[in-house]
C-alpha positions in Angstrom: 7.7 -2.6 -17.7 9.8 -3.5 -14.4 6.8 -4.4 -12.2 6.3 -6.8 -15.4 9.7 -8.0 -15.5 10.0 -9.0 -11.3 7.0 -11.1 -11.8 7.8 -12.7 -15.2 11.8 -13.5 -13.6 10.1 -14.6 -10.3 7.5 -17.2 -11.2 9.2 -18.8 -14.4 12.0 -19.9 -12.0 12.3 -23.3 -10.6 9.2 -24.0 -8.1 11.9 -26.1 -6.1 13.3 -22.0 -5.2 9.9 -20.3 -4.6 9.7 -23.4 -1.6 13.0 -22.5 -0.8 11.8 -19.0 -0.3 9.1 -19.4 1.2 10.4 -21.5 3.7 13.7 -19.9 4.7 14.3 -16.4 3.9 10.6 -14.8 3.2 9.4 -15.7 6.7 12.6 -14.6 9.0 12.9 -11.4 6.8 9.3 -10.8 6.5 9.2 -10.9 10.7 12.0 -8.5 10.8 10.7 -6.3 8.2 7.0 -6.6 9.6 8.3 -5.7 13.1 10.4 -3.0 11.7 7.9 -1.3 10.4 5.3 -1.7 13.2 7.4 0.3 16.0 9.0 2.7 13.5 5.2 3.1 12.4 4.0 3.4 16.4 7.0 5.6 16.9 6.6 8.3 14.1 2.7 8.5 14.9 3.6 9.2 18.5 6.0 12.0 18.3 4.7 13.1 14.8 1.2 13.7 16.3 2.0 14.8 19.4 4.3 17.8 18.3 2.0 18.7 15.5 -0.9 19.0 18.4 1.2 20.9 20.4 2.5 23.7 18.0 -1.1 24.1 16.7 -2.9 24.3 19.7 -1.0 25.4 22.2 1.7 28.2 23.2 4.7 27.7 24.7 8.0 28.9 25.0 9.9 29.3 21.2 6.6 27.1 19.8 7.3 29.5 16.4 11.1 28.7 16.0 10.1 24.7 16.7 7.3 24.6 14.6 9.1 24.5 11.4 12.7 23.4 13.3 10.5 20.1 13.3 11.1 19.2 9.5 14.7 19.6 9.6 15.4 15.6 9.9 13.7 15.2 6.2 17.2 16.3 5.4 18.7 13.6 6.8 18.9 10.3 4.6 18.3 7.2 6.9 21.4 6.0 6.2 23.1 9.0 7.1 21.3 8.9 10.2 22.4 5.2 10.9 26.3 6.1 10.5 26.3 9.0 12.5 24.3 7.2 15.6 26.7 4.6 14.8 29.7 6.5 15.6 28.0 8.6 18.7 26.5 5.9 20.6 29.5 3.6 19.8 32.7 2.5 22.6 34.5 5.5 21.6 32.0 7.7 20.8 31.2 10.8 23.2 28.2 9.0 24.8 29.7 6.3 26.4 33.0 7.6 27.1 30.9 10.4 29.3 29.1 7.1 30.7 31.9 5.3 31.5 33.6 8.9 33.0 31.0 9.4 35.1 30.5 5.6 36.7 33.8 5.3 36.8 33.9 1.9 34.3 36.9 1.3 32.4 35.9 -2.0 30.5 32.7 -2.5 28.2 32.4 -5.6 30.4 31.8 -3.5 33.4 28.5 -2.1 31.8 25.7 -3.1 29.8 24.8 -0.1 26.8 21.9 0.1 24.0 23.3 -1.6 21.0 22.3 0.6 18.0 23.1 -2.4 15.4 19.9 -4.1 16.6 16.0 -3.6 15.6 15.2 -1.7 18.3 18.5 1.1 17.0 16.9 0.6 13.6 13.7 1.7 15.1 15.4 4.6 16.6 17.4 5.8 13.5 14.0 5.6 11.4 11.8 7.0 13.1 14.2 10.0 13.8 14.5 10.9 10.1 10.4 9.9 9.1 8.6 11.5 12.0 8.1 14.7 9.7 6.1 12.6 7.0 3.4 12.4 10.1 3.8 15.8 11.6 3.5 17.6 8.0 -0.1 15.8 7.2 -1.0 16.5 10.9 -0.2 19.3 11.5 -2.1 21.2 8.4 -5.4 19.2 9.9 -5.0 20.7 13.1 -4.5 24.1 11.9 -7.4 24.0 9.7 -9.7 21.1 9.8 -12.2 20.9 12.5 -11.4 23.5 14.6 -14.5 25.3 15.2 -15.4 21.3 16.8 -12.7 21.7 18.8 -13.7 25.1 19.9 -17.1 24.1 20.6 -16.2 20.8 22.9 -14.0 23.6 24.9 -16.9 25.6 25.7 -18.8 23.1 26.5 -16.6 21.8 29.4 -14.0 19.3 27.8 -10.3 19.5 29.1 -7.9 20.3 26.0 -6.4 16.7 26.2 -10.4 15.2 25.9 -10.8 17.5 22.9 -7.2 16.3 21.0 -8.4 12.4 21.8 -11.9 12.3 21.0 -12.2 15.2 18.7 -8.9 16.2 17.0 -7.2 12.7 16.5 -10.3 11.3 14.9 -10.8 14.1 12.6 -7.2 13.7 11.6 -7.2 10.0 11.0 -6.9 10.6 7.1 -3.5 12.6 7.2 -2.4 10.1 10.2 -2.9 7.2 7.7 -0.9 8.9 4.7 1.7 10.0 6.9 2.3 6.6 8.1 2.1 5.2 4.7 5.0 7.2 3.7 6.6 6.1 6.7 6.5 3.0 6.0 7.4 3.0 2.4 10.5 4.8 3.1 11.5 2.2 5.7 10.7 -0.7 2.8 12.7 1.1 0.7 16.1 1.8 3.0 18.7 -0.7 2.5 22.3 1.5 3.9 20.8 2.0 7.4 19.4 -1.6 7.9 22.2 -3.6 6.8 24.8 -1.4 8.7 22.5 -1.9 11.4 22.5 -5.5 11.3 18.7 -6.5 10.5 18.0 -8.4 7.4 14.6 -6.5 6.0 13.2 -7.9 2.9 14.9 -5.1 1.0 18.2 -6.2 2.2 17.5 -10.0 1.3 16.7 -8.8 -2.5 20.5 -7.5 -2.6 22.2 -10.1 -0.8 20.2 -12.9 -2.9 20.8 -11.6 -6.1 24.5 -10.5 -5.3 26.1 -12.4 -2.9 24.3 -15.5 -3.1 24.0 -15.2 -7.3 20.3 -16.1 -7.5 18.4 -13.3 -9.7 15.4 -15.3 -9.7 15.3 -15.8 -5.7 15.7 -12.2 -5.6 12.8 -11.5 -7.9 10.6 -13.6 -5.8 11.3 -11.8 -2.8 10.5 -8.8 -4.6 7.2 -10.0 -5.7 6.4 -10.5 -2.1 7.4 -6.7 -1.2 5.3 -5.5 -4.4 2.3 -7.0 -2.6 3.0 -5.5 0.9 3.4 -1.9 -1.2 0.1 -2.5 -2.9 -1.6 -3.3 0.5 0.0 0.1 1.8 -1.5 1.8 -1.9 -4.8 0.7 -0.8 -4.9 1.6 2.6 -3.3 5.4 1.8 -5.8 5.7 -1.2 -8.6 4.3 1.3 -7.6 7.6 3.5 -7.2 10.0 0.9 -10.6 9.3 -0.3 -12.3 10.0 3.0 -10.1 13.3 3.7 -12.0 16.3 3.2 -11.5 20.1 2.9 -14.1 22.4 4.0 -14.4 25.9 3.0 -17.2 26.6 5.9 -16.4 30.1 7.1 -16.1 29.1 10.5 -13.3 27.0 9.8 -10.2 29.1 10.2 -6.7 28.7 10.7 -5.7 28.9 14.2 -4.3 31.9 15.8 -2.7 33.0 18.9 -5.7 34.2 20.8 -7.1 30.8 20.5 -4.0 28.8 21.3 -4.0 27.1 24.7 -1.1 29.2 26.8 0.6 27.0 28.9 3.4 28.2 31.8 5.2 26.4 34.7 6.3 23.1 34.2 3.9 22.4 31.4 5.7 24.7 29.0 8.8 23.3 30.0 7.6 19.9 29.0 6.0 21.0 25.9 8.9 22.9 24.8 11.3 19.6 25.4 9.0 17.7 23.5 9.4 19.9 20.7 12.5 20.3 20.9 14.1 16.3 21.4 12.9 15.2 18.2 15.2 17.9 16.6 18.2 17.3 18.7 17.9 13.9 17.9 16.8 13.6 14.1 19.1 16.8 13.2 21.5 18.1 15.5 23.0 14.4 16.2 23.8 13.4 12.6 25.2 17.0 11.6 27.0 17.0 14.6 28.8 13.8 14.5 28.9 13.9 10.6 30.0 17.9 10.4 32.8 17.2 13.2 34.2 14.2 11.3 34.0 16.6 7.9 36.1 19.8 9.5 38.9 17.1 10.0 38.9 16.4 6.9 38.8 19.9 4.8 41.5 18.8 2.4 39.2 15.9 1.0 36.8 18.4 -0.7 39.4 18.5 -3.3 40.2 14.8 -3.2 39.5 13.3 -7.0 37.3 10.0 -6.0 34.7 12.7 -4.3 35.4 14.9 -7.1 34.8 12.3 -9.2 31.3 11.3 -7.3 30.2 14.6 -6.7 30.4 15.0 -10.8 28.3 11.6 -11.3 26.1 12.3 -9.0 25.3 16.1 -10.6 25.2 14.3 -14.4 22.9 11.4 -13.8 20.4 13.9 -11.2 20.4 16.8 -13.6 19.5 13.7 -16.2 16.5 12.5 -14.4 15.7 16.1 -13.1 15.1 17.1 -16.8 13.5 14.1 -18.1 11.1 13.5 -15.1 10.0 17.0 -15.4 9.6 16.7 -19.1 7.3 13.6 -18.5 5.7 15.1 -16.1 4.5 18.1 -17.8 3.2 15.7 -20.5 0.5 14.1 -18.3 0.0 16.9 -16.2 -0.6 18.7 -19.9 -3.2 16.0 -20.8 -4.9 15.6 -17.9 -5.7 19.3 -18.0 -6.5 19.3 -22.0 -8.0 16.3 -21.8 -10.3 14.8 -19.3 -10.6 11.2 -20.8 -9.9 7.7 -18.6 -7.0 7.2 -20.9 -5.0 10.5 -19.5 -6.1 10.1 -16.0 -5.2 6.4 -16.1 -1.7 7.2 -17.1 -1.3 9.7 -14.5 -2.5 6.9 -11.7 0.0 4.1 -13.3 3.1 6.7 -13.0 2.2 7.3 -9.5 3.3 3.7 -8.9 6.9 4.4 -9.2 7.2 6.2 -5.8 5.9 3.0 -4.3 8.6 0.3 -5.8 11.4 0.3 -3.1 14.9 0.8 -4.9 16.2 -2.6 -4.9 13.2 -3.9 -6.2 13.3 -1.5 -9.1 16.8 -1.9 -9.4 15.9 -5.7 -10.6 13.1 -4.7 -12.8 14.8 -1.8 -14.6 18.0 -3.8 -15.2 16.9 -7.3 -16.4 14.8 -6.1 -19.7 17.3 -3.5 -20.4 20.5 -6.0 -20.0 18.2 -8.4 -22.1 18.0 -5.7 -25.0 21.5 -4.9 -24.9 22.6 -8.6 -25.2 20.3 -9.2 -28.1 21.5 -5.9 -30.1 25.2 -6.8 -29.3 24.5 -10.5 -30.9 22.7 -9.2 -33.6 25.8 -6.7 -34.4 28.1 -9.3 -34.3 26.4 -11.6 -36.5 25.3 -9.0 -38.8 28.5 -6.6 -39.1 31.0 -7.8 -37.0 30.8 -5.1 -34.3 30.1 -5.4 -30.6 27.8 -2.7 -28.8 28.7 -4.2 -25.1 26.0 -3.0 -22.8 25.1 0.4 -24.2 21.9 0.5 -21.7 22.4 -1.4 -18.6 26.1 -0.9 -18.4 26.1 2.9 -18.3 24.3 5.6 -16.4 20.9 5.5 -18.5 19.5 2.3 -15.6 20.5 4.6 -13.3 18.4 7.4 -14.6 15.4 5.3 -16.1 15.1 3.9 -12.5 15.3 7.8 -10.8 12.9 9.0 -13.3 10.3 5.8 -12.6 10.6 6.6 -9.0 10.2 9.8 -8.4 7.9 10.9 -11.5 5.1 11.0 -9.0 6.7 13.6 -7.1 7.4 15.5 -10.2 4.1 15.0 -11.4 2.2 16.2 -8.4 4.2 19.5 -8.3 3.6 20.6 -11.8 -0.2 19.5 -11.4 -0.7 21.4 -8.4 0.5 24.4 -10.3 -1.4 24.1 -13.3 -4.6 23.8 -10.9 -3.5 27.7 -10.0 -4.3 28.6 -13.3 -7.8 28.8 -14.5 -8.9 27.5 -17.4 -10.4 30.8 -18.4 -6.6 31.1 -19.7 -6.7 28.8 -22.2 -10.3 29.9 -23.4 -9.0 33.6 -23.5 -5.9 33.2 -25.2 -7.6 30.8 -27.6 -10.7 33.5 -28.3 -7.5 35.9 -29.3 -6.4 33.4 -32.2 -3.7 31.7 -30.3 -3.6 27.9 -31.4 -2.9 25.6 -28.6 0.7 25.5 -29.1 1.1 28.9 -28.6 -1.6 29.1 -25.6 0.8 26.9 -24.2 4.0 28.5 -25.3 2.9 32.0 -24.3 0.8 31.6 -21.7 0.8 28.6 -19.8 4.8 27.6 -19.7 5.4 31.1 -17.9 3.0 30.8 -15.2 4.1 27.4 -14.8 8.2 27.9 -14.5 8.5 28.3 -10.5 6.1 25.0 -10.5 8.4 23.5 -12.8 11.8 24.6 -11.5 10.6 23.6 -8.1 10.1 20.0 -9.2 13.2 19.9 -11.1 15.0 21.0 -7.8 13.0 18.1 -5.5 13.7 15.5 -8.1 17.6 16.7 -8.6 18.1 16.5 -4.6 15.8 13.4 -4.0 18.2 11.2 -6.6 20.9 12.9 -5.3 20.8 11.0 -1.8 19.1 8.1 -3.3 21.3 4.6 -2.6 19.2 1.3 -3.2 18.8 1.4 -6.6 21.9 3.2 -7.2 23.6 0.6 -5.8 22.4 -2.7 -8.0 22.6 -0.3 -11.6 25.6 1.7 -11.5 28.2 0.7 -13.8 32.0 -0.6 -12.7 33.8 1.9 -11.2 30.8 4.4 -11.2 30.7 6.2 -7.8 27.8 8.9 -6.9 28.0 10.9 -3.3 25.6 7.9 -2.0 27.2 5.1 -2.7 30.5 6.6 -1.8 29.1 7.1 1.6 27.9 3.4 1.2 31.0 2.0 0.5 33.5 3.7 2.9 30.6 3.1 6.0 30.4 -0.8 5.0 34.3 -0.8 5.6 33.7 0.5 8.9 35.1 4.1 7.7 32.3 6.2 8.0 34.4 9.1 9.1 35.8 9.1 5.7 32.8 9.5 4.3 31.7 12.9 6.2 32.9 15.1 3.6 30.3 13.6 1.0 27.5 13.2 3.8 27.6 16.8 4.4 27.2 17.6 0.9 24.1 15.0 0.6 22.8 17.1 3.7 23.5 20.6 2.7 21.9 19.7 -0.6 18.7 18.0 1.3 18.5 21.0 3.4 17.1 23.6 0.5 13.5 21.7 0.4 13.5 21.6 3.5 14.1 25.3 4.1 11.3 26.2 1.8 8.5 23.6 3.5 9.6 25.1 6.7 8.9 28.8 5.5 5.9 27.8 4.3 5.0 26.6 7.7 6.3 29.8 9.1 4.1 31.8 7.3 1.3 29.9 8.5 2.2 29.5 12.0 
């Protein structure tokens, strides 16, 4: 429904509006978006592939610690990273203050310095927190796939770098493409960071055209163009996934310490620095800046506006988690018990929501709901003389609906993975012992699926807690979540006032990151 609503609104508008958008808005915003996606992809690929290869194939100081720690930047939403870097690299921040003290400068006119509020600054911020998507995909491939081929190449005299470039990277290409697709989708979805850093991407143009310029049709037309980009990314990801194969041949094994290349001296120091630098930039700097502000505002933890935002976030995130997991369970259970084309197609359609940027999803959700609310209100006024108001679009229902659409694929994937671990023979055994389908589900499958269901609910809860793009467009008046509270303060140039809410978001985001880090540590 959201996707259909966007195209209906976009193509039912005045043709002159299309001409204006295609001539003046989309080309400029599209080029900025293209350069942001391109350079962010290049940087994340370089950092993610390089660090994954080092921790998987080499032995150097702190490797066991750095391997799981390289995932930590995933806990930092991009908009929080942007606010932190804005303060860290500001004229009054520690970097420029130290720079002036070191060289004796007294004014900003005496020297030139990197401007974080620019396209390069946006690339730095997005890459710093998104490279773990590529790192995670490549690390597992370097540990498992092609290990035997790499060992053969080493015995035939190839250098480690030649093996990396000619054997391991080509074999990891599907994983690299999947990681980069996730990076580009997250970059395309971002609105808080690009607005703060002054980069007017297509996502920001949707927000600006609708709310600031009052053109819903124009915003829908930009959204149509963005959906074409998303469709292209999904096609690339699907093609890459189709080429991925997992070998169970006994010569393929996890890399052990014995077969890792031992580095020493300068090479070991460089490897440690290469793996440490992304952690410092993507995690330590944001936590240092925002945590420092929060420590000076401990009393804000009891501020009414923060408590209200925390309650609102908890309420809508909990509702979204419950509804999303229930729907995910239905889809996964249907795919397990009914392997028809309808069940498979339903799962694939449900997975499309994650690729829709939040601002695009906001338009697609709000307009149909508002249309229904207005029709119902008009009918109730004529029939009973009662005004129902905006029952759906003017409440938290719209936010929960958008969250469910966007994060259903995350919950469905987690629950389906739990089902995959349960042998179909469990169902058959229960049925032969006289249990009905419902009894089998309730007495056999659900108890075994509890960890997967709880994990799915936790992941959805935390992701919705951090979500900003759709929430900005769909929230009712005087309704703030933690994310929108941070956004409002930062938009007024008061990022320090938002630090307490930011630290709460980061602390919540650390939970799934720690779970991932522990799984990496087990496979070290």
